[in-house]
C-alpha positions in Angstrom: -4.8 21.3 54.6 -1.7 23.5 54.9 -1.4 26.9 53.1 -2.0 26.0 49.5 -1.4 28.1 46.3 -2.5 27.5 42.8 0.4 27.9 40.3 -0.6 30.6 37.9 2.4 30.8 35.6 6.1 29.9 35.5 8.5 32.1 33.6 12.2 31.7 33.1 14.0 34.9 34.4 17.6 34.1 33.6 18.7 32.4 30.4 22.1 31.5 31.8 20.9 29.9 35.0 17.9 27.8 35.9 16.0 30.6 37.6 12.2 30.8 37.3 9.6 33.2 38.5 6.5 31.3 39.8 3.2 33.2 40.0 1.3 31.8 43.0 -2.3 32.5 43.8 -3.6 31.8 47.3 -6.5 29.4 47.5 -8.6 28.5 50.5 -8.8 25.1 52.3 -12.4 24.7 51.2 -11.6 24.9 47.4 -13.7 21.9 46.3 -12.0 21.3 43.0 -8.6 21.4 44.6 -9.6 19.0 47.4 -11.1 16.5 44.9 -8.0 16.6 42.7 -5.5 16.3 45.6 -7.4 13.4 47.1 -7.4 11.6 43.8 -3.7 12.2 43.0 -2.7 11.1 46.5 -4.4 7.7 45.8 -2.6 7.4 42.5 0.9 7.9 43.8 2.2 4.8 45.5 5.5 3.5 46.8 8.0 4.7 49.3 11.7 5.8 49.4 13.8 4.6 46.5 10.8 3.1 44.6 9.2 6.5 44.6 12.5 8.1 43.5 12.6 5.7 40.6 9.1 6.6 39.6 10.0 10.3 39.7 13.0 9.7 37.5 10.8 7.9 35.0 8.3 10.8 35.1 11.0 13.3 34.2 12.3 11.0 31.4 15.5 10.2 33.2 15.2 6.5 32.3 18.9 5.8 32.4 19.1 7.0 36.0 16.0 5.1 36.9 17.5 2.0 35.4 20.7 2.4 37.5 18.6 2.8 40.6 16.3 -0.2 40.0 19.2 -2.4 38.9 21.0 -1.6 42.2 17.8 -2.3 44.2 17.3 -5.6 42.4 20.9 -6.7 43.3 20.3 -5.9 46.9 17.0 -7.7 47.4 16.2 -11.4 48.1 12.5 -10.9 48.7 10.3 -12.3 45.9 7.7 -9.6 46.1 10.4 -6.9 45.8 12.0 -8.7 42.9 8.7 -8.8 41.0 8.1 -5.1 41.7 11.6 -4.1 40.6 11.4 -6.2 37.4 8.1 -4.5 36.7 9.7 -1.1 37.1 12.7 -2.1 34.9 10.1 -3.1 32.3 8.7 0.4 32.5 12.2 1.7 32.0 12.8 -0.4 28.9 9.4 0.6 27.6 10.2 4.3 27.9 13.5 3.6 26.1 11.7 1.9 23.2 13.4 -1.4 24.0 10.2 -3.4 23.8 11.6 -6.9 23.7 13.6 -6.2 26.8 10.6 -4.6 28.5 8.6 -7.7 27.7 11.3 -9.9 29.3 11.2 -7.9 32.5 7.4 -7.8 32.6 7.3 -11.6 32.1 9.8 -12.2 34.9 7.6 -10.1 37.2 4.5 -11.9 36.1 6.1 -15.3 36.8 6.9 -14.3 40.4 3.5 -12.7 41.0 1.7 -15.8 39.7 3.4 -17.8 42.5 2.8 -15.3 45.2 -0.5 -13.6 44.4 -4.1 -14.9 43.9 -5.0 -15.1 40.2 -7.5 -12.2 40.5 -5.1 -9.8 42.2 -5.1 -6.2 40.8 -1.3 -6.3 40.5 -1.6 -9.1 37.9 -4.0 -6.9 35.9 -1.3 -4.1 35.9 1.3 -6.5 34.6 -1.1 -7.8 31.9 -1.7 -4.2 30.8 2.0 -3.5 30.6 2.6 -6.6 28.5 -0.3 -5.6 26.3 1.2 -2.1 25.8 4.5 -3.7 24.7 2.7 -5.9 22.1 0.8 -2.8 21.0 4.0 -0.9 20.3 5.5 -3.9 18.5 2.4 -4.0 16.3 1.1 -7.3 17.7 -2.2 -5.6 18.2 -4.4 -8.7 18.4 -2.0 -10.2 21.1 -2.2 -6.8 22.9 -6.0 -7.0 23.0 -5.7 -10.5 24.6 -3.5 -9.1 27.4 -5.7 -6.0 27.9 -8.8 -8.3 28.1 -7.1 -10.5 30.8 -6.4 -7.3 32.8 -10.0 -6.2 32.3 -11.4 -9.5 33.4 -9.5 -9.3 36.7 -10.5 -5.7 37.3 -14.1 -6.4 36.6 -14.1 -9.2 39.2 -12.1 -7.3 41.8 -13.3 -3.7 41.5 -16.6 -1.8 41.4 -18.0 -1.3 37.8 -17.2 2.4 37.9 -13.6 2.1 39.0 -11.1 4.2 36.9 -8.8 1.1 36.5 -11.6 -0.6 34.5 -11.8 2.6 32.4 -8.1 2.4 31.8 -8.4 -1.2 30.5 -11.2 -0.1 28.1 -9.0 2.7 26.9 -6.0 0.4 26.2 -8.3 -1.9 24.2 -9.5 1.2 22.3 -5.9 2.1 21.5 -5.2 -1.4 20.1 -8.2 -1.2 17.9 -7.3 2.3 16.8 -3.9 1.1 15.7 -5.5 -1.8 13.8 -7.6 0.7 11.9 -10.8 -0.6 13.5 -12.1 2.9 14.3 -15.7 2.1 15.3 -14.4 -0.5 17.8 -11.8 1.9 19.1 -14.6 4.5 19.6 -16.8 2.0 21.4 -14.1 1.2 24.0 -12.9 4.8 24.4 -16.5 5.8 25.1 -17.0 3.0 27.6 -13.8 4.3 29.4 -15.1 7.9 29.2 -18.4 7.1 30.8 -16.6 5.6 33.8 -14.2 8.5 34.1 -17.1 10.9 34.1 -18.6 9.0 37.1 -15.3 8.1 39.0 -13.3 11.2 38.6 -13.7 14.9 39.5 -14.7 17.0 36.5 -11.3 18.6 36.2 -9.2 15.4 36.5 -6.4 15.1 33.8 -7.5 11.5 33.0 -10.8 12.8 31.8 -9.0 15.3 29.6 -6.8 12.5 28.2 -10.0 10.5 27.5 -11.4 13.3 25.4 -8.0 13.4 23.6 -8.2 9.7 22.8 -11.7 10.0 21.3 -10.5 13.0 19.3 -7.6 10.9 18.1 -10.0 8.3 16.6 -12.0 11.0 14.8 -8.7 12.4 13.5 -7.7 8.9 12.1 -11.2 8.8 10.5 -10.5 12.1 8.8 -13.2 13.9 10.7 -11.0 16.8 11.7 -13.7 19.1 12.9 -15.0 16.4 15.3 -11.4 15.7 16.4 -10.9 19.4 17.1 -14.1 19.5 19.2 -12.8 16.7 21.5 -9.3 18.1 21.6 -10.7 21.5 22.7 -12.8 19.7 25.5 -9.5 18.1 26.6 -7.7 21.4 26.6 -10.5 23.1 28.6 -10.0 20.6 31.5 -6.2 20.8 31.3 -6.3 24.6 31.6 -8.4 24.3 34.8 -6.6 21.4 36.3 -2.9 22.0 35.5 -0.4 24.9 35.9 -0.1 26.9 32.8 3.3 25.4 31.9 2.4 21.7 32.5 3.7 19.4 29.7 0.2 17.8 29.3 -1.1 21.2 28.4 1.6 21.4 25.8 0.6 18.0 24.4 -3.0 19.2 24.2 -2.0 22.3 22.2 0.0 20.0 19.9 -3.1 17.8 19.2 -5.1 20.9 18.2 -2.2 22.0 16.0 -2.3 18.6 14.3 -6.0 19.0 13.6 -5.6 22.4 12.0 -2.6 21.1 10.0 -4.7 18.3 8.5 -7.5 20.9 7.8 -4.9 22.9 5.8 -4.9 25.8 8.2 -1.1 25.9 8.6 -0.9 29.4 10.3 -3.3 28.2 13.1 -1.5 24.9 13.3 1.8 26.7 13.7 0.3 29.0 16.4 -0.7 26.0 18.5 2.5 24.1 17.9 4.4 27.1 19.1 2.3 27.4 22.2 3.0 23.7 22.9 6.7 24.4 22.3 6.9 27.3 24.7 5.4 25.2 27.4 7.7 22.2 26.7 10.8 24.5 26.8 9.9 25.7 30.2 8.5 22.5 31.7 10.9 19.9 30.4 14.7 19.4 30.6 16.5 20.7 27.5 17.0 17.2 26.1 13.6 15.7 26.9 12.2 13.6 23.9 8.9 15.5 24.1 10.8 18.7 23.3 12.1 16.9 20.2 8.6 16.0 19.3 7.7 19.6 19.6 10.4 20.6 17.1 9.2 17.9 14.8 5.7 19.2 14.8 6.9 22.7 13.8 9.1 21.2 11.2 6.1 19.5 9.6 4.3 22.8 9.1 7.3 24.4 7.4 7.5 21.3 5.3 3.8 21.6 4.3 4.4 25.3 3.5 7.3 24.3 1.2 9.9 26.1 3.4 12.3 23.1 3.3 15.3 24.9 4.9 13.2 25.8 7.9 11.7 22.3 8.1 15.2 20.9 8.0 16.3 23.3 10.8 13.6 22.1 13.1 13.9 18.4 12.2 17.6 18.6 13.0 17.0 20.2 16.3 14.6 17.4 17.1 17.2 14.9 16.0 19.9 16.3 18.2 17.7 15.9 21.2 16.8 12.3 20.3 20.5 11.4 19.9 21.2 12.6 23.4 18.0 11.5 25.2 17.3 8.1 23.5 19.2 4.8 23.0 20.7 4.5 19.5 18.0 2.1 18.3 15.0 3.9 19.6 12.1 4.0 17.0 11.8 7.8 17.5 15.3 8.2 16.1 14.3 6.2 13.1 11.3 8.4 12.5 13.5 11.5 12.8 15.8 10.1 10.1 12.7 9.7 8.0 11.7 13.3 8.5 15.1 14.6 7.4 15.2 12.2 4.4 11.8 13.5 3.4 13.2 17.1 3.2 16.1 16.0 1.0 13.7 14.1 -1.2 11.5 17.1 -1.6 14.6 19.3 -2.5 15.7 16.7 -5.1 18.8 15.6 -3.2 17.9 11.9 -3.8 21.2 10.4 -2.7 20.9 12.2 0.7 17.3 11.2 1.0 18.2 7.5 0.5 21.1 7.9 3.0 18.7 9.1 5.7 15.9 6.7 4.8 18.4 3.8 5.0 19.6 5.0 8.5 16.0 5.0 9.5 15.5 1.5 8.1 18.5 0.1 9.9 17.3 1.6 13.2 13.8 0.1 12.8 15.4 -3.3 11.9 17.3 -3.3 15.2 14.5 -1.9 17.3 11.4 -3.6 16.0 10.2 -7.1 15.1 10.7 -8.0 11.4 7.0 -7.6 10.5 6.4 -4.3 12.2 4.4 -1.8 10.1 6.9 1.0 10.8 9.5 -1.1 9.0 7.1 -1.3 6.0 6.7 2.5 6.1 10.5 2.8 6.0 10.8 0.6 2.9 8.0 2.7 1.4 10.0 5.9 1.9 13.1 4.3 0.1 10.8 3.1 -2.7 9.4 6.7 -3.1 12.9 8.1 -3.8 13.6 5.4 -6.4 10.3 6.2 -8.0 11.2 9.9 -8.2 14.5 8.9 -9.7 12.6 6.9 -12.3 14.3 3.7 -11.1 11.0 1.8 -11.2 12.3 -1.7 -10.7 14.0 -0.6 -7.4 10.9 1.3 -6.4 8.7 -1.8 -7.0 11.2 -4.0 -5.1 10.9 -1.8 -1.9 7.2 -1.2 -2.2 6.6 -5.0 -2.5 8.8 -5.6 0.6 6.6 -3.1 2.5 3.5 -4.7 1.2 4.5 -8.2 2.4 4.9 -6.8 5.9 1.6 -5.0 5.8 -0.1 -8.2 4.7 1.4 -10.1 7.7 1.1 -7.4 10.3 -2.3 -5.8 9.6 -5.9 -6.9 9.2 -7.0 -7.2 5.6 -9.0 -3.9 5.6 -6.4 -1.7 7.3 -6.0 1.7 5.6 -2.2 1.3 5.5 -2.7 -1.8 3.2 -4.8 0.4 0.9 -2.0 3.0 0.8 0.5 0.2 0.0 -1.6 -0.9 -3.1 -1.8 2.8 -4.1 2.0 3.2 -3.9 2.5 0.1 -6.2 -0.1 1.5 -8.6 1.8 4.8 -8.8 4.9 3.0 -10.0 3.0 1.2 -12.7 1.3 4.5 -13.6 4.7 6.2 -14.0 5.8 3.3 -16.2 2.8 3.8 -18.4 1.4 0.3 -17.5 -2.1 1.8 -16.9 -4.0 -1.5 -16.7 -1.7 -2.7 -14.0 -1.9 0.7 -12.2 -5.7 0.5 -12.4 -5.6 -3.0 -10.9 -3.7 -1.8 -7.8 -5.6 1.5 -7.5 -8.9 -0.5 -7.5 -7.6 -2.8 -4.7 -6.7 0.4 -2.8 -10.3 1.7 -3.3 -11.9 -1.5 -2.3 -10.1 -1.5 1.1 -10.7 2.3 1.6 -14.4 1.8 0.9 -14.6 -0.9 3.6 -12.2 0.7 6.2 -13.0 4.4 6.0 -16.1 6.6 6.5 -17.7 7.6 3.2 -16.4 11.2 3.5 -12.8 10.4 4.6 -10.3 12.5 2.7 -8.2 9.3 2.0 -11.1 7.9 0.1 -11.0 11.0 -2.1 -7.3 10.3 -2.8 -8.2 6.8 -3.9 -10.8 8.2 -6.4 -8.3 10.8 -7.6 -5.6 8.3 -8.4 -8.0 6.2 -10.5 -9.0 9.5 -12.2 -5.3 10.1 -13.1 -5.0 6.7 -14.8 -8.1 7.2 -16.9 -6.9 10.7 -17.8 -3.5 9.3 -18.9 -5.4 6.6 -20.9 -7.4 9.3 -22.7 -10.7 8.1 -21.1 -11.7 11.6 -20.1 -15.3 11.0 -19.1 -14.1 8.3 -16.7 -11.4 10.5 -15.4 -13.9 13.3 -14.8 -16.3 10.9 -13.0 -13.6 9.9 -10.5 -12.2 13.4 -10.0 -15.7 14.7 -9.2 -16.3 11.8 -6.7 -13.1 12.9 -5.0 -14.1 16.6 -5.2 -17.5 15.9 -3.5 -15.7 14.3 -0.6 -13.2 17.1 -0.2 -16.1 19.7 -0.2 -17.8 17.8 2.7 -14.7 16.8 4.7 -12.4 19.8 4.4 -12.6 23.5 5.0 -13.3 25.5 1.8 -9.7 26.8 1.5 -7.9 23.4 2.0 -5.0 22.9 -0.4 -6.4 19.4 -1.3 -9.5 21.1 -2.7 -7.2 23.3 -4.8 -5.4 20.2 -6.2 -8.8 18.7 -6.9 -9.9 21.8 -9.0 -6.6 21.4 -10.9 -7.3 17.8 -11.7 -10.8 18.6 -13.1 -9.3 21.5 -15.0 -6.8 19.1 -16.7 -9.7 17.0 -18.0 -11.4 20.0 -19.5 -8.0 21.0 -21.0 -7.5 17.6 -22.6 -11.0 17.6 -24.2 -10.4 21.1 -25.6 -12.8 23.0 -23.3 -10.1 25.6 -22.5 -12.3 28.2 -20.9 -13.7 25.6 -18.5 -10.2 24.4 -17.8 -9.1 28.0 -17.0 -12.1 28.4 -14.7 -11.1 25.4 -12.6 -7.4 26.4 -12.6 -8.2 29.8 -11.3 -10.4 28.4 -8.6 -7.4 26.3 -7.5 -5.2 29.4 -7.7 -7.6 31.4 -5.5 -7.4 28.8 -2.7 -3.6 28.7 -2.9 -3.5 32.5 -2.6 -5.5 32.3 0.6 -3.7 29.4 2.3 -0.1 29.2 1.1 3.0 31.4 1.4 3.6 33.4 -1.9 6.6 31.3 -3.0 5.1 27.8 -2.3 5.8 25.3 -5.1 2.1 24.6 -5.6 1.8 28.2 -7.0 4.3 27.2 -9.6 2.2 24.1 -10.6 -0.9 26.2 -10.6 0.6 28.9 -12.9 1.9 26.1 -15.2 -1.6 24.7 -15.6 -3.0 28.1 -16.5 -0.1 28.6 -18.9 -0.9 25.2 -20.5 -4.5 26.2 -21.1 -3.5 29.5 -22.7 -1.0 27.7 -24.9 -3.7 25.2 -26.0 -5.9 28.2 -26.8 -3.2 29.7 -29.0 -2.7 32.7 -26.7 1.0 32.3 -26.5 1.8 35.7 -24.9 -0.4 34.8 -21.9 1.0 31.3 -21.8 4.5 32.7 -21.7 3.5 35.1 -18.9 2.2 32.3 -16.7 5.1 30.0 -17.4 7.5 32.8 -16.5 5.6 33.2 -13.2 5.9 29.5 -12.6 9.6 29.7 -13.4 10.2 32.5 -10.8 8.4 30.4 -8.1 10.5 27.3 -8.9 13.7 29.4 -8.7 12.8 30.7 -5.3 11.2 27.5 -3.9 13.8 24.9 -5.1 17.5 24.5 -4.5 19.9 25.1 -7.4 20.5 21.4 -8.0 16.8 20.3 -8.1 15.8 18.5 -11.3 12.3 20.1 -11.4 14.0 23.5 -12.2 14.1 22.1 -15.7 10.3 21.9 -16.1 9.7 25.6 -16.7 12.3 25.6 -19.5 10.6 22.6 -21.0 7.2 24.4 -20.9 8.6 27.6 -22.4 10.4 25.6 -25.1 7.0 24.0 -26.2 5.4 27.5 -26.5 8.3 28.9 -28.5 8.0 25.8 -30.7 4.3 26.5 -31.4 5.2 30.1 -32.1 7.8 28.8 -34.6 10.5 30.7 -32.7 13.0 27.8 -33.1 16.1 29.6 -31.8 14.3 30.4 -28.5 12.8 27.0 -28.3 16.2 25.4 -28.8 17.7 27.7 -26.1 15.0 26.7 -23.6 15.3 23.0 -24.3 19.1 23.1 -24.1 18.8 24.8 -20.6 16.3 22.1 -19.7 18.8 19.4 -20.8 21.7 21.0 -19.0 19.8 21.0 -15.7 18.8 17.3 -16.1 22.3 16.3 -17.0 23.6 17.8 -13.8 20.9 16.6 -11.5 19.6 13.3 -12.8 21.2 9.8 -13.3 22.7 9.4 -16.8 19.8 7.2 -18.1 16.9 9.1 -16.5 13.8 9.3 -18.6 13.8 13.1 -18.3 17.0 13.2 -20.4 15.3 11.3 -23.2 12.4 13.8 -23.2 14.9 16.7 -23.5 17.0 15.0 -26.3 13.8 14.3 -28.2 12.6 17.9 -27.9 15.9 19.3 -29.1 16.0 16.8 -32.0 12.5 17.9 -33.0 13.7 21.6 -33.1 16.7 20.7 -35.3 14.3 18.8 -37.6 12.1 21.8 -38.0 15.2 24.0 -38.7 16.2 21.5 -41.4 19.3 20.2 -39.7 18.4 16.5 -40.1 21.8 15.0 -39.0 21.6 16.9 -35.7 18.0 15.9 -35.3 18.9 12.2 -35.8 21.7 12.4 -33.3 19.4 13.8 -30.5 16.5 11.4 -31.3 18.9 8.4 -31.2 20.2 9.6 -27.8 16.6 9.7 -26.6 15.9 6.2 -28.0 19.1 4.7 -26.4 17.8 5.8 -23.0 14.2 4.8 -23.6 15.0 1.4 -24.8 17.2 0.7 -21.7 15.0 2.1 -18.9 11.3 1.7 -18.1 9.8 4.8 -19.7 6.4 6.1 -20.2 4.9 4.7 -23.4 3.6 8.1 -24.5 7.2 9.5 -24.3 8.6 6.5 -26.3 5.9 6.9 -28.8 6.6 10.6 -29.3 10.3 9.9 -29.9 9.6 7.2 -32.6 7.2 9.6 -34.3 9.8 12.3 -34.3 12.4 9.9 -35.8 9.9 8.8 -38.4 9.1 12.4 -39.3 12.8 13.2 -39.7 13.4 10.3 -42.1 10.2 11.1 -44.0 11.4 14.7 -44.5 14.8 13.2 -45.6 12.7 11.1 -48.1 14.0 7.9 -46.6 10.4 6.4 -46.5 11.3 2.8 -45.6 13.2 3.8 -42.5 10.5 6.3 -41.6 7.9 3.5 -41.9 10.1 1.3 -39.6 9.9 3.9 -36.8 6.2 4.6 -37.4 5.6 0.9 -36.9 7.7 0.8 -33.7 5.6 3.6 -32.4 2.5 1.3 -32.7 3.9 -0.9 -29.9 3.4 1.9 -27.4 -0.1 2.9 -28.4 
């Protein structure tokens, strides 16, 4: 060997010019790890001249340049073998660009030529079958993908020794298809087959071995076993650290995987630490508009989103989006995902029109880029539905959730976790409408799939139990509600670290049941457990603190300790003011809570002031027939009744009824308004009209 150095580190030394300082460490000719790795990589790199240049361009994500080069080569050749090879490479280009139909067309052209010129068990045919399988995998035709991967595997088994790394690659691809189908045990089976071969065929520090650990970790991640996922991600990282220079992009990807595991475990500070390590590497190793740099910004954005720092999240999502717009074709699926991320922030900040705008951009991109029954298209419909649900436009929400569901039913196997989530989404709409029997029907379908598809301690199974608990809680069946909340809680205790925010939410749910049955000290105990977790894991102005303070305030209010209730509702109000933008409809909630306490204290002027502030916010931020407005009108009407101003009371109650009779509202809210109207007429001694409204109330009970 010639003089060889290990690359220790690469540092940018001039921000204005592409100048880097490279730390080189001299290594000897007889470095066994280096020799093994170099020999292996030499075998993996094929091609000469322009073909190799095209491969390099693809490696550095210059797919447009690679396309120009390969197109020119195709025009100049008349040799069938070269035509097949170039069509294959153009397929790779289109694959990288996210143009899967076009990629498939090029691969099929190459396959047609190769079938005429090569024996049917030639290794090149296996490569083409693998490529076509990968296209089908990305187009969500997973069973079709498996068929192509198995064809490739059959050829490789006949042509190669049983421990050849190409056979491992085939097993890994089959594992990926099963992972995408939600068949995690099958995915693990094939990934482990691949891994055994890699351990025999490759040197211990080969990057493919690291990627294999990463794949296995990814399945455990999908199964919700985040600690196991982390174990494999760290094994992967250990190899990458030994095998690659410190600023290699694969090392960055490895840090990002670890970041994702910590994020799902609720350890957002650790997640951010690893995502930033990944980002630092990507900034040095990749061109400024490389899509993976965009992915890196997205990852950091998700942490800020989870922490409730929506302005920071938006900043990083937009940085990612700018890169995607430059680096990717206009209909690339990653652009659609980017629109979704931005829409998600606008939805969280209550800017529903902006959220719908970005979700629809995402949807249009997916419609152009993907086949009509691709699961990502269903996810896109689900996002739009979620906004309409938050806007209380339940018929629109149902319309989009059902569109999504039809796609999932066609595209996915019957026990896929995404199908379970889809049933849950539809259940949420019926729950919000107060149609609890219908909600329960869909939540139970969700639970049935989750039980079949997921491990018994998967966090998503806990979510299924929680949603059923919420319905029983709303129906007033508190023993059933507690039963399901505790099932969820047991899973969270096993599956998640002790300070995970989902555990805090679980304590809150159980606390609400105790509050509803009048065991206020027990409710407080659970609310405070929830608060302690939030204090350890979330930034001080996170919105979940506001919800936690509000729950504690509700318990004190029910106990008749109104000064304590006001204290916690004011704390909640301060959090909401900091965490939410000025035009967010949820800013009205604290005024509604405060108004109810003042009403119980018989301080009617303060109650009226609070409810009027609540109404003012909702009138500015919500559609004119939103169910929130009816709640505010009804509350104000009730204060006027208690103050003896019956005409004003009737005016506000009628405003509430006009909304509630024209939109799908929660039956409990409608029932309360009819009671308030009945009470007003009773106090006015108009007993027949009072009786009419009391009877109308019966419809909603």
